[in-house]
C-alpha positions in Angstrom: -27.5 -118.0 0.6 -25.9 -120.6 3.0 -23.3 -119.6 5.6 -20.5 -121.3 3.6 -21.5 -119.6 0.3 -21.6 -116.2 2.0 -18.2 -116.7 3.6 -16.7 -117.9 0.3 -18.0 -114.8 -1.5 -16.6 -112.5 1.2 -13.2 -114.1 1.4 -12.8 -114.3 -2.4 -13.9 -110.7 -2.7 -11.3 -109.6 -0.1 -8.6 -111.6 -2.0 -9.4 -109.9 -5.2 -9.4 -106.5 -3.6 -6.0 -106.9 -1.9 -3.7 -104.2 -3.4 -0.4 -105.7 -2.3 1.2 -108.7 -0.7 0.9 -107.2 2.7 -2.8 -106.7 2.3 -3.2 -110.2 0.9 -1.4 -111.7 4.0 -4.0 -109.9 6.2 -6.8 -111.6 4.3 -5.1 -115.0 4.5 -4.7 -114.8 8.3 -8.3 -113.6 8.7 -9.5 -116.7 6.8 -7.0 -119.5 7.4 -5.1 -118.4 10.5 -5.6 -120.0 13.9 -8.4 -117.7 14.7 -9.6 -117.3 11.0 -13.2 -117.7 9.9 -12.6 -120.9 8.0 -10.4 -122.4 10.7 -13.3 -121.6 13.2 -15.6 -123.7 11.1 -13.2 -126.6 11.0 -13.1 -126.5 14.8 -16.8 -127.1 15.0 -16.6 -130.5 13.2 -15.9 -132.4 16.4 -19.2 -131.5 17.9 -21.2 -132.7 14.9 -22.9 -136.1 14.4 -20.9 -138.4 12.1 -23.2 -138.0 9.1 -23.3 -134.2 9.4 -19.5 -134.1 10.1 -18.9 -136.0 6.8 -21.0 -133.6 4.8 -19.9 -130.4 6.4 -16.3 -131.4 6.6 -16.1 -132.0 2.9 -17.8 -128.6 2.2 -15.5 -126.7 4.6 -12.3 -128.4 3.2 -13.5 -127.6 -0.3 -13.8 -124.0 0.7 -10.4 -124.0 2.3 -8.8 -125.4 -0.9 -10.6 -122.8 -3.0 -9.4 -120.0 -0.8 -5.9 -121.4 -0.8 -5.8 -121.5 -4.6 -7.2 -118.0 -4.9 -4.6 -116.7 -2.5 -1.8 -118.3 -4.5 -3.1 -117.0 -7.8 -3.5 -113.5 -6.4 0.0 -113.6 -4.9 1.5 -114.5 -8.3 -0.4 -111.6 -9.9 0.8 -109.1 -7.3 4.4 -110.3 -7.5 4.4 -109.8 -11.2 2.9 -106.4 -10.9 5.4 -105.4 -8.3 8.3 -106.6 -10.4 7.0 -104.7 -13.5 6.7 -101.5 -11.4 10.2 -101.9 -10.1 11.6 -102.5 -13.6 9.9 -99.4 -14.8 11.2 -97.3 -11.9 14.8 -98.6 -12.2 15.0 -98.3 -16.0 18.6 -97.6 -17.0 19.3 -95.4 -20.1 22.1 -97.3 -21.7 22.7 -94.4 -24.1 24.0 -92.2 -21.2 27.8 -92.1 -20.8 29.4 -94.1 -18.0 29.9 -92.2 -14.8 33.5 -91.4 -14.1 34.9 -93.2 -11.1 36.7 -91.2 -8.3 40.0 -92.8 -9.4 39.6 -91.4 -12.9 38.1 -88.1 -11.8 40.7 -87.3 -9.1 43.8 -85.4 -9.9 47.2 -84.9 -8.3 48.1 -81.3 -7.8 51.0 -80.1 -10.1 53.1 -79.2 -7.0 52.8 -82.7 -5.6 53.6 -84.1 -9.1 56.7 -82.0 -9.5 57.9 -82.9 -6.0 57.6 -86.6 -7.0 59.5 -85.8 -10.2 62.3 -84.2 -8.2 62.5 -87.1 -5.9 62.7 -89.5 -8.8 65.5 -87.6 -10.6 67.7 -87.0 -7.6 67.2 -90.4 -6.1 68.7 -91.8 -9.3 71.8 -89.6 -8.6 72.1 -91.0 -5.0 70.4 -88.2 -3.1 68.0 -88.7 -0.2 65.2 -86.4 1.0 65.6 -84.3 4.2 62.8 -82.4 5.9 62.5 -80.0 8.7 59.9 -77.8 10.5 58.2 -74.8 9.0 58.7 -72.8 12.1 62.4 -72.2 12.7 64.6 -70.4 15.1 66.4 -67.2 14.0 69.7 -69.1 14.6 68.9 -71.9 12.1 67.1 -69.6 9.6 69.7 -66.8 9.5 72.7 -66.9 11.9 74.1 -70.3 11.1 73.7 -69.5 7.4 76.0 -66.5 7.7 73.4 -63.8 7.5 74.7 -60.6 9.2 72.6 -59.1 12.0 71.6 -56.1 9.8 70.6 -58.2 6.8 67.4 -57.0 5.1 65.9 -60.5 5.3 65.7 -60.2 9.0 63.3 -57.2 8.7 59.6 -57.5 9.3 58.7 -56.4 5.7 60.4 -59.5 4.4 59.9 -62.2 7.0 57.0 -63.5 9.1 58.1 -63.4 12.8 56.2 -65.0 15.6 55.6 -63.4 19.0 58.5 -63.7 21.5 58.5 -66.8 23.6 59.2 -67.1 27.4 63.0 -66.5 26.7 62.3 -63.5 24.5 63.3 -65.4 21.3 61.2 -64.9 18.2 60.7 -67.8 15.9 60.1 -67.3 12.2 58.3 -69.0 9.4 61.3 -70.3 7.5 62.1 -68.1 4.5 63.9 -70.9 2.7 64.6 -74.6 3.2 68.2 -73.9 4.0 67.6 -74.6 7.7 67.1 -78.2 6.7 70.6 -78.2 5.4 71.9 -76.9 8.7 70.0 -79.6 10.6 71.4 -82.2 8.3 75.0 -81.1 8.7 74.5 -80.9 12.5 73.1 -84.5 12.7 74.9 -86.4 9.9 78.5 -87.0 9.2 79.8 -86.4 5.6 79.5 -87.5 2.9 76.1 -85.8 2.7 73.9 -85.8 -0.4 70.4 -84.6 0.2 67.6 -82.5 -1.3 65.3 -80.5 0.9 61.8 -79.8 -0.5 59.1 -78.0 1.4 57.0 -74.9 2.1 58.6 -71.5 2.7 57.2 -68.1 3.6 57.9 -64.5 2.7 56.0 -61.2 2.7 55.3 -61.0 -1.0 52.2 -61.5 -3.2 51.7 -60.8 -6.9 51.3 -62.8 -10.2 54.6 -64.6 -9.7 54.9 -64.5 -5.9 52.8 -65.8 -3.0 53.3 -65.4 0.8 53.7 -69.2 1.0 55.5 -71.1 -1.8 57.5 -74.3 -2.3 61.2 -74.6 -2.6 63.7 -77.4 -3.1 67.4 -77.1 -2.2 70.2 -79.5 -2.7 73.3 -80.1 -0.6 76.5 -82.1 -1.2 79.2 -82.2 1.4 82.4 -84.3 1.2 86.1 -83.9 0.8 86.3 -83.5 -3.0 83.0 -81.7 -4.0 83.7 -78.9 -6.5 82.0 -76.7 -9.0 82.5 -79.3 -11.8 80.3 -81.7 -9.8 77.7 -79.0 -9.2 77.5 -78.2 -12.9 77.1 -81.8 -13.8 74.3 -82.3 -11.2 72.4 -79.3 -12.4 72.8 -80.2 -16.1 71.6 -83.7 -15.5 68.7 -82.4 -13.5 67.5 -79.9 -16.2 67.7 -82.5 -18.9 65.7 -85.0 -16.9 63.2 -82.6 -15.6 62.4 -80.7 -18.8 62.8 -84.0 -20.7 65.2 -82.7 -23.4 68.2 -84.5 -24.7 70.6 -81.6 -24.1 70.7 -78.2 -22.4 73.0 -75.2 -22.4 73.5 -73.4 -19.1 75.4 -70.3 -18.1 76.6 -69.5 -14.6 76.6 -65.8 -13.6 78.4 -64.4 -10.5 76.0 -63.5 -7.8 75.9 -63.2 -4.0 74.2 -65.3 -1.3 75.4 -65.1 2.4 75.6 -68.9 2.7 77.7 -69.7 -0.5 81.1 -68.4 -1.8 81.4 -68.2 -4.7 77.8 -67.8 -5.5 76.1 -68.0 -8.9 72.8 -67.7 -10.6 72.0 -70.2 -13.4 70.4 -69.4 -16.7 69.1 -72.1 -19.1 68.9 -71.9 -22.8 65.4 -71.5 -24.2 63.2 -70.3 -27.0 60.3 -67.9 -26.5 58.8 -68.0 -30.0 55.0 -67.8 -30.1 54.8 -66.9 -26.5 55.8 -70.4 -25.5 59.0 -71.3 -23.6 60.8 -74.3 -24.8 64.1 -75.5 -23.3 67.0 -77.1 -25.1 66.7 -74.8 -28.1 66.6 -71.2 -29.2 68.9 -68.3 -28.3 67.2 -66.8 -25.2 68.1 -67.4 -21.6 66.0 -67.8 -18.5 67.1 -67.8 -14.9 66.0 -70.8 -13.0 68.0 -71.2 -9.8 70.8 -70.0 -7.6 73.8 -72.0 -6.4 77.4 -72.0 -5.1 80.0 -73.5 -2.9 79.0 -73.7 0.8 80.5 -70.8 2.7 83.3 -71.9 5.1 81.5 -70.0 7.9 78.4 -72.1 7.4 80.5 -75.3 7.6 82.1 -74.0 10.9 78.7 -73.1 12.3 77.5 -76.6 11.6 80.6 -78.3 13.3 82.5 -79.1 10.1 86.1 -78.2 9.4 86.3 -76.2 6.1 89.9 -77.3 5.7 88.7 -80.9 5.5 85.2 -80.7 4.0 83.7 -78.6 1.3 80.5 -78.8 -0.6 78.0 -77.1 -2.9 74.3 -76.2 -2.6 71.6 -74.9 -4.9 67.9 -73.8 -4.6 65.0 -73.2 -6.8 61.2 -72.5 -6.5 59.1 -75.6 -7.1 56.1 -73.5 -8.1 58.3 -71.6 -10.6 59.7 -74.7 -12.4 56.2 -76.2 -12.5 54.9 -73.1 -14.2 57.8 -73.2 -16.7 57.4 -76.9 -17.5 53.6 -77.1 -17.7 52.8 -73.6 -19.1 50.9 -72.2 -16.1 50.6 -68.4 -16.4 49.6 -67.3 -12.9 51.1 -68.6 -9.6 48.0 -67.6 -7.6 45.9 -70.3 -9.3 48.0 -72.9 -7.5 46.3 -72.0 -4.3 42.7 -71.1 -5.3 41.4 -74.7 -5.2 39.5 -74.3 -8.6 38.5 -77.8 -9.6 38.4 -76.8 -13.3 42.0 -75.6 -13.1 43.0 -78.8 -11.3 41.2 -81.0 -13.8 43.1 -79.2 -16.6 46.6 -79.1 -15.1 46.4 -82.0 -12.6 47.8 -85.5 -13.1 46.1 -88.9 -12.8 46.7 -90.6 -9.4 48.4 -93.7 -10.9 50.7 -91.8 -13.3 53.7 -92.0 -11.0 56.7 -90.2 -12.4 59.8 -92.3 -13.2 62.9 -91.9 -15.3 62.1 -95.2 -17.0 58.4 -94.6 -17.9 58.7 -90.8 -18.3 58.2 -88.1 -15.7 55.1 -86.5 -17.2 53.8 -89.2 -19.5 
């Protein structure tokens, strides 16, 4: 067998044996590269006699063309095989359900939803939102709110106290959001119309109480505020929040250090079938406390009670969320159970509004 025939057989065999495009490229460089076997033969043509150059040149170029065609054909086969293997590996089962996107799977916590509902309702009445720190001074949390020095709320078994600071004063984790009312009265001139949502802390834990919970309070201060205005605000709130056309409320005398007179508010409901429904039935359920701001609180905040008066109310956000959405245990609010949140949570884009519906 001649040298060209032997080289052709070896190169074509290597092309056929190439298992992939990378291996095929190695064969091509070995045969047709600058230092390849066929390129080396072409380099010898210059040293040959004219007649021999003509014969050998034709034979070597024919070999080069044959190898080039074989390389192209093998490359096409390898590409098709690689594509087929990829299609098999990336096969999609179109019968499977579409994966839920994070936007659809994510849920807004009921507490956040109810806070947004409260903001929507009271903003429509002309209220703004006021906020304050969770760690408060004894003065703002108790003294300015007319709590006497020996009041039980100041005891360790009811309140979380921090270690004394350099001045010997002990800060507290606020037991209500009323200090925000104090801060508002100290920094704003009447008329004042605010709600104060936020976290509060008390030493208590059971099915309906947690050491940390959420509360919203409202405050109105001006020269004409009265109990009639308070009743209207609360009635409008209950109708909007519980999404009923009408509610019946009753106001019972009570006592709070920071209001005088003070009242607890019950709302008409039905308990048939173990389900609480508002705006119907003959039962009553307490939902909040309220009253006219105590003159001492006004004085402590730099307001003249002979000129200004006002009313305030407060309720637990966790409690009204449980009542509205039928949640039986308050502790589940803080357990971070994804199954619970999937069931009771709200879609991120379902923003509450009085026009579109609070909980639609």
